[in-house]
N, C-alpha and C positions, 0 to 999 in steps of 0.2 A: 763354428765354421761349417761351411757348406761343402760337401764332398760330392763331386760329380764324376761318374765314369766317363773316360774318353773313349775314342774309337778303338784303341788298342788294349787288349785284355791286360788288366792289372795297372793301367795308367789312370791317374785321377787328376782332376782340376780341384784345387782347394781355394775357396773364396772366403775371406774373413767376414765376420759380422761385426762391423765397427760400432763402437759406442762413442758418441760425441758429447762433449760438454764445452764450456767456454775455454778450457785449456787446450782443446784440440781433439784428437781421436786416439782411442786405444782399441786394439784387437789382438786376439790370439791367432798366430799364424798356423799353428799345428798343435793338436792334442793327441797324445799317444793312444788313449783309450778309444777315441773316435776312429783312428786308423785301424786299430785292432778289431773293433766291433763291427764297423760298417764295411771295411775293405779286406779284413783278414790279414792285414799287414803289420808285422812287428818291425818297426824302424829303430834300430839301435845305432845312434850316431857315433862313428869312430873317427871321423875327420870332418872339419868344416873348411871350405875353400871360398875365396872371393876372387872374382876377376873384374877388372876395370877396363872398359873398351871405349874407343872413339866411335862416333857415328860411322856406319859402314863396315865395322869389323864383323867378320863372319867366323865364328868359332865352331869347330866340329865338322863332322859328326864323330862323336867319341862314345865308346862303351868299355866298361871294365867288367869282365865276367865275375858274377857273384855279387855285384853291387846294386843297391837300391839308392836312388837319389831323390832328394826333395830340393827343388830349384825355385828360387824366387828372385825377382828384380827389386833391389833395395834403393836404387837410384837410377833415373832415366827410364828407358823403355826398350823392349826387344820383341821380335817375333821368335818364339821358342818352338822348336820342332823336335819330335821324336820319331824314329823309324824302327819298325819291328825287324830284328835280325835273328829271331828265334827260329832255328831250323824246325820245320814241320808245323809251324804256326799257320793258322788259317789266314792271318793278316801279314804274313812275311812280306817285307818290302813296302808295306803301306805305312803311311805317316799320320800324325796328328799335329796340328799347329795351334798355338795358344799365344795371344798377345799378353805380355806381362809388363806391368809398369809399377813404379814405386807407389803411386797414389792409390791404386786399387789393392795392392798387397796380395794379389792372386799368386798362387804357387802351383807347380806341377809335381806330382809324385810319380816317379818312373821306376818300374820294376826292373830286375835283372833281365837282360835280353833286348833292351831298347837302346839304340844309338841316339845320342843327344847332340843338338847344336842350336845356335841362335845367331840372329843378326841384330846388332845394336842399331837402334833407330835414333838415338840421341848421343851427343858427346858426353863423356864422363859417366857412362852407364856402368853400374855396379851390380853384379850378379852374386848371389849367395848359393852355395851348394852344401847341403847336409848329406854326408856320404856314409853308407853303412860299412865301408871298407877303408882301411888306410891305403894310401897310394903306395904301390910297389912298382918301381921302374920296370918297363918292358911288358907290363900286363895290359896296358890300355890298347884297345883296337881303334883305328881311325879309318874313316870312309869318306869319300868325296861328297861333300855337301852340295856340289853343283852338278852332280851326275844327272844329265837330262832324262834318263830313264826313270828316275825317282819322281820327277815333276814336283819338287818341293816349291811351295808358294812364296819364295823370297820376294819381297817388294822391290821395285826399281827405285833406288835412291838417287839415281842420276850419277852414280860413280861405280867404279869397279870395286867389288868387295875386297876388303883388306884381310888377308889370311896369312897364317904362319906358313913357312916352307913345308912343314910336316903336313898340314891340312891341305895345302895346294897340291902336294904330291901323293895324297892318299888314294888308294884304289877305290873303284866302285864297290858297292855291296854286291857280293856274289849273287848271280841269278839263281832262282830256285831250281832245285833238282829233286828227283823223287827220293826224299829222305824222310824217315819216320822219326818222331820225337825221341824214341829210344836210342837212336844213333848219335845223339849229341845235341847240346843246346845251341851252339853256334857253329 
């Protein structure tokens, strides 16, 4: 697998190296030793989630304090976005965007402190999330994925994004204030 650092510290794009034969294709989507040796990340999976979305569904931005996520598209295609919400980070409020589709097998590894969202580009799109934390109600943070101040590069699909009531009512990411990293992570 190829591991490429993204614009936000601790975030990586993972591209598989497919092996083809007459039966089809095989590839490793992630290898623990590579994450540990090349990125310094220990990903212990404590929960696996899947979401299925119609074209035009916009999910997020979501973050759970303390959680690392490995996200991949197993059917369909998405524009996947992560936004830095780490207080005191040099890239606070900045984003990275990655096209994910089932054919390529590309994944993104998101460290604690990044809010995550995606826009489904095809009907019946299925996303897989390997999470380092078990879900605990009330711990997830939600932010407005359509906040114009973020300038996220959502493509125009010719329709209004379909969002949950929670996502549609989520607040914007707080604007930076003079905070030092020692004062808190988010």
